[in-house]
C-alpha positions in Angstrom: 24.8 -8.2 -7.5 21.5 -6.2 -7.8 18.4 -8.2 -8.4 16.7 -7.6 -11.7 13.3 -6.1 -12.0 12.0 -9.3 -13.6 13.3 -11.3 -10.6 11.6 -8.9 -8.2 8.3 -9.3 -10.0 8.6 -13.1 -10.0 9.5 -13.1 -6.3 6.5 -10.9 -5.5 4.1 -13.2 -7.3 5.5 -16.2 -5.5 4.9 -14.6 -2.1 1.2 -14.5 -2.9 1.0 -18.3 -3.6 1.1 -19.6 0.0 1.6 -18.5 3.6 1.3 -15.0 5.0 3.9 -12.2 4.7 4.1 -8.6 6.0 4.4 -5.8 3.4 5.6 -2.8 5.5 5.1 0.7 4.2 8.2 2.9 4.0 7.7 6.6 3.4 11.0 7.6 1.9 14.3 6.0 0.7 15.8 5.9 4.1 12.9 4.1 5.7 12.8 1.7 2.7 16.5 0.8 3.1 16.1 0.3 6.9 13.1 -2.1 6.3 15.1 -4.0 3.7 17.8 -4.7 6.2 15.3 -6.2 8.7 14.4 -9.3 6.7 11.1 -8.3 5.1 10.5 -9.9 1.8 8.8 -7.0 0.0 7.8 -3.4 0.7 4.8 -1.2 -0.2 4.5 2.6 -0.6 2.1 4.6 1.4 0.2 7.5 -0.2 -0.3 9.2 3.2 3.2 8.6 4.5 4.8 10.0 1.3 2.5 13.0 1.2 3.5 14.0 4.6 7.2 13.9 3.7 6.6 16.6 1.1 4.2 18.7 3.3 1.0 17.6 1.7 -2.2 15.9 2.9 -3.0 12.4 1.8 -4.6 12.3 -1.7 -3.1 15.7 -2.6 0.0 14.5 -4.3 0.4 14.6 -8.1 1.0 11.7 -10.5 4.5 13.2 -11.3 5.4 13.3 -7.6 4.2 9.7 -6.9 6.0 8.3 -10.0 9.2 10.0 -8.9 8.8 8.6 -5.4 8.1 5.1 -6.6 11.1 5.2 -9.0 13.4 6.2 -6.0 12.0 3.5 -3.7 12.4 0.8 -6.4 15.9 1.8 -7.2 16.9 2.0 -3.5 16.2 -1.6 -2.5 16.6 -5.1 -3.9 13.1 -6.0 -2.7 9.8 -6.0 -4.7 7.8 -2.8 -4.1 4.0 -2.6 -4.3 2.6 0.8 -5.3 -0.2 2.5 -3.4 -1.4 4.1 -6.7 -4.5 5.6 -5.0 -7.3 5.8 -7.6 -5.1 5.9 -10.6 -5.0 9.7 -10.5 -8.0 9.9 -12.8 -11.7 9.3 -13.0 -12.1 8.0 -16.5 -11.0 4.4 -17.2 -8.9 5.3 -20.2 -6.9 7.9 -18.1 -6.5 5.3 -15.4 -5.0 3.0 -18.0 -2.6 5.6 -19.2 -1.5 6.4 -15.7 -1.1 2.8 -14.7 1.1 2.3 -17.9 3.3 5.0 -16.6 3.3 3.6 -13.0 4.6 0.2 -14.1 7.6 1.9 -15.7 8.8 3.1 -12.2 9.9 -0.5 -11.4 7.1 -1.6 -9.1 6.2 -5.2 -8.7 2.6 -4.6 -7.7 0.1 -1.8 -7.9 -3.3 -1.1 -6.3 -6.3 0.8 -7.6 -9.0 1.9 -5.2 -12.7 2.9 -5.7 -13.0 6.0 -3.5 -13.9 9.3 -5.2 -12.8 11.8 -2.6 -16.4 13.2 -2.7 -18.2 13.0 0.6 -21.6 13.1 -1.1 -20.7 10.1 -3.2 -17.6 8.4 -1.6 -17.4 5.4 -3.9 -17.5 5.2 -7.7 -20.6 3.6 -9.1 -20.1 -0.2 -9.2 -20.0 -0.5 -13.0 -17.7 2.5 -13.3 -15.3 1.1 -10.6 -15.2 -2.3 -12.5 -14.3 -0.5 -15.7 -11.4 1.2 -13.9 -10.0 -2.1 -12.8 -10.4 -3.5 -16.3 -8.5 -0.6 -17.7 -5.7 -1.0 -15.2 -5.5 -4.7 -16.1 -5.4 -4.0 -19.8 -2.5 -1.5 -19.3 -0.5 -4.0 -17.3 -1.1 -6.7 -19.8 -0.2 -4.5 -22.7 3.2 -3.8 -21.1 3.9 -7.5 -20.4 5.3 -6.3 -17.1 3.8 -9.0 -14.9 3.0 -6.3 -12.3 0.5 -7.8 -9.8 -2.8 -5.8 -9.7 -4.6 -5.3 -6.4 -8.3 -4.2 -6.4 -9.3 -2.2 -3.3 -12.8 -1.5 -2.0 -12.6 1.5 0.3 -16.1 1.1 1.7 -15.1 0.7 5.4 -12.9 3.8 5.2 -15.6 6.0 3.9 -18.4 4.9 6.2 -20.1 2.4 3.9 -19.6 -0.7 6.1 -22.1 -3.1 4.5 -19.8 -6.1 4.2 -22.0 -7.8 1.6 -21.5 -4.7 -0.6 -17.8 -4.7 -0.1 -17.5 -8.4 -0.9 -19.6 -8.0 -4.0 -17.3 -5.3 -5.2 -14.2 -7.3 -4.4 -15.5 -10.3 -6.3 -16.3 -8.0 -9.3 -12.8 -6.6 -9.2 -11.4 -10.1 -9.1 -13.5 -11.0 -12.2 -12.2 -7.8 -13.8 -8.6 -8.8 -13.5 -7.5 -7.9 -9.9 -5.1 -10.6 -8.6 -5.2 -9.6 -5.0 -8.1 -8.1 -3.1 -8.1 -5.5 -0.3 -10.7 -4.0 1.9 -8.9 -1.6 4.2 -10.8 -1.1 7.5 -12.1 -4.6 8.1 -11.0 -5.8 11.5 -13.0 -8.6 13.0 -12.2 -12.3 12.5 -15.7 -12.7 11.0 -15.2 -9.9 8.5 -11.8 -11.1 7.5 -12.8 -14.7 7.1 -15.8 -13.7 5.0 -13.7 -11.7 2.6 -11.0 -14.5 2.3 -13.7 -17.1 1.6 -15.5 -14.9 -0.9 -12.5 -14.2 -3.1 -10.7 -17.5 -2.8 -8.4 -18.7 -4.2 -7.1 -15.2 -4.8 -5.0 -13.7 -2.0 -6.3 -11.0 0.4 -4.3 -8.0 1.8 -5.2 -7.0 5.4 -4.4 -3.5 6.8 -3.2 -3.5 10.4 -2.7 0.0 11.6 -2.3 -0.5 15.3 -2.5 -3.2 17.9 -4.8 -6.0 16.9 -4.2 -9.3 15.2 -0.8 -10.8 15.1 0.7 -12.2 11.9 0.0 -15.7 13.1 -3.6 -14.9 13.8 -4.1 -13.2 10.4 -2.5 -16.2 8.7 -4.9 -18.5 10.6 -7.8 -16.5 9.0 -6.4 -17.1 5.6 -4.8 -13.7 5.0 -2.0 -13.8 2.5 -0.3 -10.4 3.1 -0.4 -7.7 5.7 0.3 -4.0 5.2 0.5 -1.2 7.7 -0.4 1.9 5.5 0.8 5.1 7.0 1.3 3.7 10.5 5.1 3.6 10.4 5.1 7.2 9.1 2.7 8.3 11.9 4.9 6.6 14.5 7.9 8.5 13.2 6.0 11.8 13.2 4.8 11.1 16.8 8.4 11.2 18.0 9.2 14.3 16.0 6.1 16.2 17.2 6.7 15.3 20.8 10.3 16.6 20.7 9.6 19.7 18.6 6.6 20.7 20.8 8.6 20.3 24.0 11.2 22.7 22.6 8.7 25.2 21.3 6.4 25.1 24.3 8.7 24.4 27.2 12.1 25.3 26.1 13.5 22.0 27.2 15.1 19.1 25.2 14.5 15.9 27.1 12.6 14.2 24.3 15.7 14.4 22.1 17.4 11.9 24.4 14.9 9.3 23.2 16.1 9.5 19.6 17.6 6.5 17.7 21.4 6.6 18.0 23.0 8.5 15.1 25.9 6.1 15.1 23.6 3.1 14.5 21.9 5.0 11.7 25.2 5.7 10.1 26.2 2.0 10.3 22.9 0.9 8.8 23.3 3.3 5.8 27.0 3.1 5.5 
């Protein structure tokens, strides 16, 4: 029997209460279904991974495209899905609120809002404005009575602003504004991670791991509650595709195709 949306949301919240879990990022329905069969307890969308599947660069997809994608992911699996909702697809807090209200209708169990602007000259929104955007997202979720879990993201480390004190200050402000999980993609060292965990406690912290580095056990020891991988699974899939396609185009040979995952196994998985 399919799991209800309410149950998905309750389950997702409970996952944040204790321990450490991995929130892998599928990039389409097929990858979501595959991950769901591997024992993961929840999934998260990836803005970059999805964008590449429709031939666009990250941060160049539309609200309509993302909402359709999230609806498809949520309908495809009986696991909670967290939405990478980028910056809410708006600058003004009231528009962020309107878009978040639409996003929660897709069936997600969680949703994140980031503070990057996309402007190299001013990569982060002013602190006060960023806080108002989180407050607007919180109000939209509360008005819907959806119980969607709100994650506040500070993108400082991804845009070259690596003052950890500044990042922590923003995360604490986002927590006060209603974010229930905090996320600073780009922090990597044990000292950085521990400092963030301590600063926002008792609220949970999401850690991005995009390549080799900490294990789940090591992250858990630092107090991390959940781990996501961003666009890394998508990049890994694209790596195999590009190697095989380039070999055909440049050498006229097909040896890389022999490394593909067996079609019969894929058919069994999706059958």
